[in-house]
N, C-alpha and C positions, 0 to 999 in steps of 0.2 A: 504494500500500500504506500502511495506517495505521501509526502509530508502534509500537503494541503488536505488530502482526504482523511489523514489521521487526526488533524486538528479539527476538521468539521465533525468527524465522528465523535470525538471527545466532547465537543461543545453540545452536540445533540444529546449524548448520553447524560452529561451533567445537567443539562436543562431538564431532561425527563426526571432525573433523580430529585432535582430541586422542586419540581412540580409535585412529585409524589410526596415529598417531605412537607413542604409548606402549604400546599393546597389540599391534598388528600389526607394529610396527617398520617402517612403510611411510608415510613422509611423502607427502602428496598435494598439498601446496602449500609454497611456500618459507616460511622463517621470517619474512621481511619481509611477505609476503602475509597470513600468520596474524596478525602483530602489528598490521597496519593494520586488519584486521577486528575484532580485539580492542579496539583503540583506539576504533573507531567505536562498538562496543557500550558501552564504558566511558563515552563521551561521552553517548550516549543515556540510559544508566541514571542518570548524574549529572543530566541535564536533566529526566528524568521519574522521580523517586524512587518514585512510586506504583507503578511496575512492578518494584520490587526483588524479586529472587528469590535466596534463599541458595544455590540450586543453580546459579546462573549461572556460566559459565566465568570471569567476572571475579572471582568470590569464591574461586576455587580456585588452589592453588599446587602445582606438581609433578605427578607422575604417579599419585598415589594409592597405596593400599595393595594388596598382592597377597595371595593366600591361601597362597602357597608359603613364606612366611617368618613368623617370630614378629613381632608388632607391638609396638613399644616406644614409649612416650611420650617426647617430647623434653624435656630439662630446661628449655630455653629455646626458644621458637617459632623455627622456621627460616623466614625470609621469602625472597621472591624479588625481585630488583632489576628495575625496569622497563628495557626496552631503550631504547637511545639511538641515533639514526641521524643526528644532526647536532650541531654545536657548540652550538647553542641548547638542545637537549635536555640536554646535559651541564651547561651553565650554569644551567638551571632546576633540575636535580637538586642542584647545589651550593648554590643559594639555599635550597632546602628543608632541606639539611643544616645550613646556618648558622642558619636560623630554629629548627630543632628543637633544636640544641645551645645556641643563644643566644650564639654566638661565631663569629668568622671565622677564629680561630686553629686551623686544621685541617690535618693532614698526610695525604697520600694515598699509597697503594701501588697501583700498577697492574699487572695481570697480563693476559696474553692470555686470551680466553674460548674455551674448547673446549666443543663440545657433549658432553653426557654427564650423568652422574648427579651430584646434589648430595648429599653425605654428611657427616654429623656424626661426627667421630672423637674418641673419648674416650681419653686416655692417663692411666694411673694408675701412679705411681712410674716414669715414663719408658717404660712398656710399653703397647702398644696393648691396650686393654681392651674396647672396643665400637665398632662402626661401624653407623650407622643411616641409611638413605636419608631424604631430606627428606619424602617421602610427601606428606601434606596440610599439612605445616607444623607440625602439633601432634603427630603420631606418624608413624612410618615403619617400614620393614622392617629387621629386624636382619640385617646382611650382614657380620658380622665375619669369618667364615671366607673369604668371597669377597674382601674387601679385603686380607686377609693374602697373597693371591696376587699383588697388584700390587707389583712390585719397587720402585717409587719411593716407596712408603708405608713409613716406618719401623715396624717391629714391636717 
């Protein structure tokens, strides 16, 4: 199979897996399998930039926007972190942070990762004002009333 066909095949497969996961709520491969295929696609797209496609799964973050909620633009873009499966991955990430900040004087806070939604929550005067899903990173679904039902989220 030639390179372009491999890239197109990976894009189609990953888009289908994203649809299964985000729309049908039915994961058909493990997170690790998905991430390995995504990494393969990222490497091919980096090596062959002439095959760039803005609709590639490598250019998307999160689950997209739904029609059931109001769409709200984010004040600041919400990014997604790359997955790490080894100590080397974490050390490479740390090097990128140091380069990006221009310093090695960085403190970290670590939390367990739970699968679920990424949400931007805005508090005004100490009260929950708005909650928006990550969506595509630039805009998301306004889910304030839904988030208010989560007991661990201060309102």
